[in-house]
C-alpha positions as CSV (number, residue, x, y, z in Angstrom):
1,M,57.6,-42.0,-63.7
2,S,54.2,-42.2,-62.2
3,T,51.4,-40.9,-64.1
4,D,49.1,-40.9,-61.1
5,A,47.8,-37.4,-60.3
6,P,48.5,-36.2,-56.8
7,E,45.7,-36.9,-54.4
8,S,43.5,-33.9,-54.0
9,E,42.2,-32.8,-50.5
10,V,38.7,-33.9,-49.7
11,P,36.5,-30.9,-50.0
12,A,34.7,-29.8,-46.9
13,P,31.0,-30.4,-46.9
14,P,29.2,-27.3,-47.9
15,G,28.0,-25.0,-45.1
16,R,30.2,-26.4,-42.3
17,P,32.3,-23.1,-41.8
18,A,29.0,-21.2,-41.5
19,A,27.7,-23.7,-38.9
20,K,30.9,-23.1,-36.9
21,R,30.4,-19.4,-37.1
22,R,26.8,-19.8,-35.9
23,R,27.9,-21.9,-33.0
24,R,30.6,-19.3,-32.1
25,R,28.1,-16.5,-32.3
26,A,25.6,-18.5,-30.2
27,R,28.2,-19.2,-27.5
28,T,29.1,-15.5,-27.5
29,L,25.5,-14.5,-27.3
30,M,24.9,-16.9,-24.4
31,A,27.9,-15.7,-22.6
32,T,26.8,-12.1,-23.1
33,I,23.2,-13.0,-21.9
34,A,24.7,-14.8,-18.9
35,A,26.9,-11.8,-18.0
36,L,24.0,-9.4,-18.4
37,A,21.9,-11.7,-16.2
38,V,24.5,-11.7,-13.5
39,L,24.8,-7.9,-13.7
40,L,21.0,-7.6,-13.6
41,C,20.7,-9.9,-10.7
42,A,23.5,-8.0,-8.9
43,A,21.8,-4.7,-9.7
44,V,18.3,-5.9,-8.6
45,G,19.9,-7.5,-5.5
46,G,21.7,-4.3,-4.7
47,I,18.6,-2.2,-5.1
48,G,16.7,-4.7,-3.0
49,W,19.4,-4.6,-0.3
50,Y,19.3,-0.8,-0.3
51,F,15.5,-0.6,-0.1
52,A,15.5,-3.1,2.7
53,G,18.1,-1.0,4.5
54,V,15.9,2.1,4.2
55,A,13.0,0.2,5.7
56,T,15.0,-0.9,8.7
57,E,17.1,2.2,9.2
58,V,16.8,4.0,12.6
59,D,16.8,7.7,11.8
60,H,15.7,10.5,14.2
61,S,17.1,13.4,12.2
62,A,14.9,16.4,11.4
63,E,14.1,17.6,7.9
64,Y,13.6,21.2,6.7
65,P,12.5,21.0,3.1
66,F,11.6,24.6,2.4
67,T,12.7,28.2,3.2
68,I,10.6,30.9,5.1
69,E,10.1,33.6,2.4
70,D,9.0,36.3,4.8
71,A,8.0,36.9,8.5
72,S,6.2,39.9,9.9
73,A,4.0,40.7,12.9
74,G,1.5,37.8,13.2
75,T,2.1,36.2,9.8
76,V,4.6,34.1,7.9
77,T,5.0,33.7,4.1
78,L,5.9,30.2,2.9
79,P,6.3,28.6,-0.6
80,R,2.9,27.3,-1.8
81,E,3.0,23.5,-1.5
82,P,0.3,21.0,-0.5
83,E,1.6,20.8,3.1
84,T,1.9,24.6,3.6
85,E,-1.6,25.6,2.2
86,R,-3.9,23.0,3.7
87,P,-6.3,23.9,6.5
88,G,-6.0,22.5,9.9
89,T,-3.8,22.7,13.0
90,W,-0.1,22.6,12.3
91,A,3.2,23.7,13.6
92,L,6.0,25.5,11.7
93,V,9.4,24.3,12.8
94,W,12.8,25.7,11.7
95,K,16.5,25.0,12.3
96,H,17.9,25.5,15.8
97,G,14.7,24.5,17.6
98,G,12.3,27.2,16.4
99,R,8.6,26.4,16.6
100,A,5.3,28.3,15.9
101,L,1.7,27.3,15.9
102,L,0.1,28.2,12.5
103,G,-3.3,29.6,12.0
104,P,-5.4,29.8,8.8
105,V,-4.3,31.0,5.4
106,V,-4.9,34.7,5.1
107,G,-3.3,35.5,1.7
108,G,-0.8,34.5,-0.9
109,G,-0.3,34.2,-4.6
110,E,0.5,31.5,-7.2
111,D,3.8,30.6,-5.7
112,H,3.5,31.5,-2.0
113,V,1.0,31.3,0.9
114,V,0.6,33.7,3.9
115,R,-0.6,32.1,7.1
116,K,-1.5,33.6,10.4
117,V,0.9,32.8,13.3
118,V,-1.0,32.0,16.5
119,S,2.0,31.8,18.7
120,V,5.8,31.3,18.7
121,S,6.8,28.9,21.5
122,H,10.5,28.6,20.6
123,G,13.0,30.9,18.7
124,T,12.3,33.8,16.4
125,L,10.7,33.7,13.0
126,V,13.2,35.0,10.4
127,K,13.2,35.3,6.7
128,G,15.4,32.7,5.0
129,A,15.4,30.1,7.7
130,A,15.1,26.4,6.6
131,A,11.8,25.1,7.8
132,G,9.2,22.4,7.7
133,I,5.6,21.6,8.8
134,D,5.2,19.4,11.9
135,H,2.0,17.6,12.4
136,W,2.9,16.6,15.9
137,V,2.4,20.3,16.6
138,Y,3.9,20.3,20.1
139,S,7.3,19.7,21.6
140,G,8.9,19.3,25.0
141,D,7.1,17.3,27.6
142,P,3.4,17.1,28.6
143,R,3.8,19.9,31.1
144,S,5.7,22.4,28.9
145,A,3.6,21.5,25.8
146,L,0.1,21.1,27.2
147,G,0.2,22.1,30.9
148,L,-0.5,18.5,32.0
149,D,1.1,17.0,35.1
150,F,3.2,13.9,34.4
151,K,6.0,11.8,35.7
152,D,9.2,10.6,33.9
153,V,9.2,6.8,34.6
154,T,10.9,3.7,33.3
155,Y,9.3,0.3,32.6
156,P,11.4,-2.9,32.6
157,T,12.0,-4.8,29.4
158,R,14.3,-7.5,28.1
159,L,16.8,-4.8,26.9
160,G,16.7,-2.8,30.0
161,P,14.6,0.1,31.5
162,M,12.7,2.0,28.9
163,P,11.7,5.7,29.4
164,A,8.0,6.8,29.4
165,W,5.8,9.6,30.4
166,L,3.1,8.7,32.9
167,L,0.1,11.1,33.1
168,P,-1.5,9.9,36.4
169,G,-5.2,10.3,35.8
170,T,-7.8,10.4,38.5
171,S,-6.6,7.1,40.0
172,P,-4.0,4.4,39.1
173,K,-6.7,1.8,39.7
174,G,-8.7,1.5,36.5
175,T,-8.1,1.4,32.7
176,W,-4.8,2.8,31.5
177,V,-4.1,4.1,28.0
178,I,-0.7,2.9,26.6
179,A,0.3,5.2,23.7
180,V,2.8,3.8,21.1
181,H,4.3,6.1,18.5
182,G,5.3,5.2,15.0
183,R,8.5,4.3,13.2
184,N,11.4,6.7,13.8
185,A,9.1,9.0,15.7
186,D,9.1,9.7,19.5
187,K,6.7,10.2,22.4
188,A,5.8,13.7,21.1
189,E,3.6,12.0,18.5
190,T,1.2,11.1,21.2
191,F,0.6,14.7,22.4
192,R,-2.4,15.0,20.2
193,A,-4.4,12.5,22.2
194,M,-3.3,13.6,25.7
195,R,-5.9,16.3,26.5
196,T,-8.8,14.0,25.6
197,V,-7.4,11.0,27.6
198,H,-6.6,13.3,30.5
199,G,-10.0,14.9,30.4
200,L,-11.6,11.5,31.0
201,G,-9.4,10.9,34.1
202,L,-7.6,7.9,32.6
203,P,-3.9,7.3,33.3
204,M,-1.8,7.5,30.1
205,L,1.6,5.9,29.6
206,S,3.3,7.2,26.6
207,I,6.2,4.9,25.9
208,A,9.6,5.0,24.2
209,Y,10.8,1.7,22.9
210,R,14.0,0.1,21.6
211,N,16.2,2.3,19.4
212,D,14.4,5.5,20.4
213,V,16.5,8.5,21.6
214,G,17.4,7.8,25.2
215,A,16.2,4.2,25.1
216,P,18.2,1.0,25.0
217,K,19.2,-0.2,21.6
218,S,18.6,-3.5,20.0
219,G,21.5,-5.7,19.2
220,D,21.7,-4.9,15.5
221,H,20.5,-1.2,15.9
222,K,17.9,-2.0,13.3
223,N,14.2,-1.2,13.0
224,H,12.3,-4.5,12.9
225,L,9.0,-3.1,11.8
226,G,7.4,-4.0,15.1
227,D,8.4,-7.7,14.9
228,T,10.6,-7.4,18.0
229,E,9.4,-4.0,19.2
230,W,6.0,-5.3,20.2
231,N,7.6,-7.0,23.2
232,D,8.2,-3.5,24.6
233,V,4.4,-2.9,24.4
234,A,3.8,-6.1,26.3
235,S,6.3,-5.0,28.9
236,A,4.5,-1.7,29.2
237,V,1.2,-3.6,29.8
238,S,2.9,-5.6,32.6
239,Y,4.2,-2.3,34.1
240,A,0.7,-0.8,34.1
241,R,-0.8,-4.0,35.6
242,A,1.9,-3.9,38.4
243,N,1.0,-0.3,39.2
244,G,-2.7,-0.6,39.6
245,A,-4.2,-0.9,36.1
246,T,-7.2,-3.2,35.9
247,G,-7.1,-3.1,32.1
248,V,-5.5,-1.2,29.2
249,V,-6.3,0.5,26.0
250,L,-3.6,0.1,23.4
251,Y,-3.2,3.2,21.2
252,G,-0.9,3.0,18.2
253,W,0.2,5.4,15.5
254,S,1.5,4.0,12.2
255,M,4.1,1.2,13.0
256,G,2.9,1.6,16.6
257,G,-0.4,0.2,15.2
258,A,1.3,-2.9,13.9
259,M,3.0,-3.3,17.3
260,V,-0.3,-2.9,19.2
261,M,-2.1,-5.5,17.0
262,T,0.7,-8.0,17.5
263,A,0.7,-7.5,21.3
264,L,-3.1,-7.9,21.2
265,R,-2.9,-11.2,19.3
266,H,-0.4,-12.6,21.7
267,D,-2.5,-11.8,24.8
268,P,-5.9,-10.0,24.5
269,S,-7.0,-10.8,28.1
270,F,-6.0,-7.5,29.7
271,V,-6.9,-5.2,26.7
272,R,-10.2,-3.4,27.0
273,G,-9.9,-1.5,23.7
274,V,-7.6,-0.6,20.8
275,V,-7.1,2.7,19.0
276,L,-5.3,2.7,15.7
277,D,-4.2,5.9,13.9
278,S,-3.0,5.4,10.3
279,P,-1.9,1.9,11.3
280,V,0.3,-0.5,9.2
281,M,-2.2,-3.3,8.8
282,D,-0.1,-5.1,6.1
283,W,3.7,-4.5,5.7
284,S,3.8,-6.2,2.4
285,A,1.2,-3.8,0.9
286,T,2.9,-0.8,2.5
287,L,6.3,-1.8,1.1
288,D,4.7,-2.1,-2.3
289,K,3.3,1.4,-1.9
290,Q,6.7,2.7,-1.0
291,G,8.3,0.9,-3.9
292,D,5.8,2.4,-6.3
293,A,6.5,5.9,-4.9
294,R,10.2,5.3,-5.7
295,H,9.2,4.1,-9.2
296,L,10.6,0.6,-8.6
297,P,9.3,-2.3,-10.7
298,R,7.3,-4.6,-8.6
299,F,9.7,-7.5,-9.1
300,V,12.5,-5.3,-7.6
301,T,10.2,-4.6,-4.6
302,S,9.6,-8.3,-4.3
303,V,13.3,-8.9,-4.1
304,A,13.6,-6.2,-1.5
305,K,11.0,-7.8,0.6
306,A,12.7,-11.1,0.4
307,V,16.0,-9.5,1.4
308,L,14.2,-7.7,4.2
309,Q,12.7,-10.9,5.6
310,R,16.1,-12.5,5.7
311,R,18.0,-9.5,7.1
312,I,15.8,-9.1,10.2
313,G,14.0,-12.5,10.4
314,I,10.5,-11.1,9.9
315,D,7.7,-13.0,8.2
316,L,5.7,-10.3,6.4
317,K,2.6,-12.6,6.1
318,D,2.3,-12.5,9.8
319,Y,1.7,-8.7,9.6
320,D,-1.3,-8.9,7.3
321,Q,-3.8,-8.1,10.0
322,R,-6.7,-8.9,7.7
323,R,-6.1,-12.6,8.4
324,Y,-7.0,-12.0,12.1
325,A,-10.0,-9.6,11.7
326,P,-12.7,-12.3,11.9
327,K,-11.3,-13.3,15.3
328,L,-11.2,-9.8,16.7
329,R,-13.0,-9.6,20.1
330,T,-11.6,-6.3,21.3
331,P,-13.5,-3.0,20.5
332,T,-11.3,-1.0,18.1
333,L,-11.4,2.6,16.9
334,L,-9.7,3.0,13.6
335,F,-8.6,6.3,12.0
336,T,-7.5,6.4,8.4
337,T,-6.7,9.3,6.1
338,A,-7.6,9.7,2.5
339,D,-4.2,11.0,1.2
340,D,-1.9,8.7,3.2
341,A,1.3,8.6,1.3
342,V,3.1,6.3,3.7
343,V,0.9,3.4,4.6
344,A,-1.3,1.3,2.4
345,N,-4.9,2.0,3.4
346,R,-6.8,-0.8,1.7
347,P,-5.8,-3.5,4.3
348,A,-7.2,-1.3,7.1
349,F,-10.5,-0.9,5.1
350,A,-10.7,-4.7,4.6
351,F,-9.9,-5.3,8.3
352,A,-12.8,-3.0,9.3
353,R,-15.2,-4.8,6.9
354,T,-14.3,-8.4,7.9
355,A,-14.1,-7.9,11.6
356,P,-17.3,-9.0,13.5
357,P,-20.1,-6.5,13.2
358,G,-19.8,-3.5,15.6
359,M,-16.3,-4.4,16.7
360,V,-14.5,-1.7,14.6
361,T,-15.5,1.9,14.5
362,H,-13.9,3.3,11.4
363,I,-13.3,7.0,11.0
364,A,-12.2,7.9,7.4
365,A,-10.7,11.3,7.6
366,Q,-8.9,13.7,5.2
367,G,-5.2,14.5,5.4
368,D,-2.0,12.6,5.0
369,H,-0.4,10.0,7.3
370,T,-1.5,10.3,10.9
371,E,-3.1,13.6,10.3
372,A,-6.7,12.9,11.1
373,W,-6.4,15.0,14.3
374,N,-4.7,17.9,12.5
375,V,-7.3,18.3,9.9
376,D,-10.2,18.4,12.4
377,P,-9.1,18.3,16.1
378,P,-12.7,18.6,17.5
379,A,-14.1,15.8,15.4
380,Y,-11.1,13.5,16.2
381,E,-11.3,14.2,19.9
382,A,-15.1,13.7,20.0
383,A,-14.7,10.3,18.3
384,L,-12.0,9.3,20.7
385,R,-13.9,10.5,23.8
386,T,-17.0,8.6,22.8
387,F,-15.1,5.4,22.1
388,L,-13.2,5.5,25.4
389,T,-16.3,6.4,27.4
390,K,-18.1,3.3,26.1
391,L,-15.4,0.8,27.0
392,P,-16.0,-1.6,29.9
């Protein structure tokens, strides 16, 4: 009988099970972090894709953000909001095509404001109607809105014939003003300059461009922030030249300003002057401003801008007009507004400062986006008249 004791198991080194547990926990943690990173990237990418989609969306629908509280002979009662109480020249619009020209504030309380109604051009003011403030003021066409003679014309472009209004002026031979509205707007935005231009006897061509109502659509039906649309401005210049113009003034509102500046940079030879009203002078800064307004972290907005550039093939750096200011050789009238909630203003200020001395006349007005005229029509029109009169 063997007296040898059975061989005992070799004891595990102390701490090895704990090390295995730590490794398992580390692997689990890393897998969790990786999964969260994937989810975060997907969420950020999704937000960026959505924000880029908003920027490129073509939308011509009307908005009616408040309700008419009361309407009586010569006055209307509206909820007190910044846009309903501010002084200036505005239109009240309501569903089913109603439109009235508003006068000054004549009463009100803590929650409502009473304004004089100067005239009602369309419809009937009624209590309870969904309504909004329209800074374009007028609707229709130049004849019905302002009593100005005009022709419906088309000008040829790569996408087909584009509609435009042509106010003939004193003679077709001379300097034409080519008016370019902003993103998702239409030709009615240009009404506010028409009386001044017409009063000087200058022909004015107010253009529609791709994806406008009644105009040819782009292949992707997307807004390209002026990166393709500027070609329609160049086509309008060619149309003016073919019909007697000896030079043009390019006049752009908002995104129309970005289009005008791009057309100018490609060929300044036929351009006698430029007028910019709340222009987009840097898309990157403007998209940052819009992202901030939506409470997006800046890194999310940066992703959105990267997505946007890939989606529509735009290089946002090319739309920082400050880079080109020192080379400006075309007299420019620039209107900006102090409370612009849509477009970043600082690039416009920098553009005016860094352009050659005397090349930019900068009018810093009150109001929100493209509302310099609304706040003080006489001052706006006087500045515009002086500028146009001095052009060669």
